[in-house]
N, C-alpha and C positions, 0 to 999 in steps of 0.2 A: 415447531419454528415459524412464522411468517414468513413468507415470499417477499423477501427483500432486495433493490439493485439499488445502490445509491452512487452520488458522484462523491468521490473524496480529493482532497490536495495531500501532497504527500513532499515531502525535502530529502534531500538525498545530505549526509556529512560524511565525508572521507578522514577517517580515524586512523591512527598507527596501528597496522596488526599486531599486536601483542598480548600475551595473557591477561584475562581480566577486561579487555578493552569495551565488549560489550555490557559485561556487568557495570563496568565504573559509569558510564554514557546513559542507560536504563535506570539506576540506581539512582544517579544524579536528576534527570528527568523525571523520576515519581517524586524525589523528594521537596522539585518545585512545583509537583501536583499539575505536572504534564499528562494527560492522559491519552495512550496510545492507542488505535482502533487496530493495528498493522505493526508489523517490524521484518524487518528482511535484513541480511546482512551477506553479501558476496565478498571474495578477493577483488582487489584492483590494483593489482600491481604485486611485487614483491614482498612491499612492507606496508601496504595500504588493505584497509577493507573500507567497504561503501554501504554506508548504513541506511536503509529507506526508511523514513519514520512516516508515518501516518496518522497525525495529532486529530484528537475528536474536537480538539477547539484550535486552529492554523494559528492565532494572533498570539494565542498563548505560547505557544511552540518558539515562535519568530521572539516573541520577546524575551523567554527565560533563555533562549537558545544563548541570544545574544548578551546578555548580562552574566554567562555563563562563560562566554567566550568559545561556543561552538559554532563552528562557521557553519553555515546550511547553504545548499543551493535550490532553489525551487521558487515558488511552489511550483510542481509538478500537476497533472490531471489524472486519476485512475480511478476504474470503478470498484467497488468493495461489493460482492455478492455475497448473502448469506441467505441459503435456501434449506428442505428439508433433502435429504440426502438419498437420493434415489436414482435408481439406474436412469442413464443419459440425461440427469439436470444440466451437466456443464455442457454437454454437448448443444442443448437447447439455446444455450447462453450464445455460443460459438454460432449456433447454426443464423441466430436473428442478427447478428456483424456480420456474418460470411454474404448472408443477403442482401447486407446492404452495402458491400464491399469496402466495409473496415477490414482492415490488415492487426488482428491483435499479433503484436511483439514480442508480449510476456506477458506471463501467468503463474501464480503461485498459489497454491491451498493445500488446506486438509482439512480432515473430518472432525468432528468433536467426540466421535465414540458415542452418542448419545442420538444419533439421527439424523442432525444438521451438518453443515459443513459452512466454512470460509473459504472464500476463493479474492483473490486482487487480478485482476483484469489492466492491462497496460495497453493502450494504444498510442498513438503519435497524435501530438497535440493539436495537430492541422485535421487528426480526425477527430476528435474528442466531441464535437457540437454533435456532429452527423451518428458518430456513435450513442450519444446520449437519445438522440431521436430515435433509433433504430430499439433503444431497448425502452422506451417507453418513457423517457425520462424529461 
């Protein structure tokens, strides 16, 4: 896999936390032709889950979500990192941001089991442009 770090937009949807909620939202978006680059879900109170949706085409997500009456918050910005899985790969990304004085406030990633990984890096909106410069974007 080629070294790839890119800017991405994401949106939040607060969904009633019940059995099958993620399945229903993800299936509906797929049926509407919305391709996601990444997806996370976390609890957001006693009866809500917060889904972070990272669309390949943000305009399509916004249009289709509106038509489907799925309320979105955003856009927000993050970085999608796709690299070869080697010892220290994540550390080097964080080092670039650290040396630039950029605070990473959240991140999430996973290896693909075949030698590569994907990683989402969240920085504060007011530091996003500075972070992009630090990452050479």
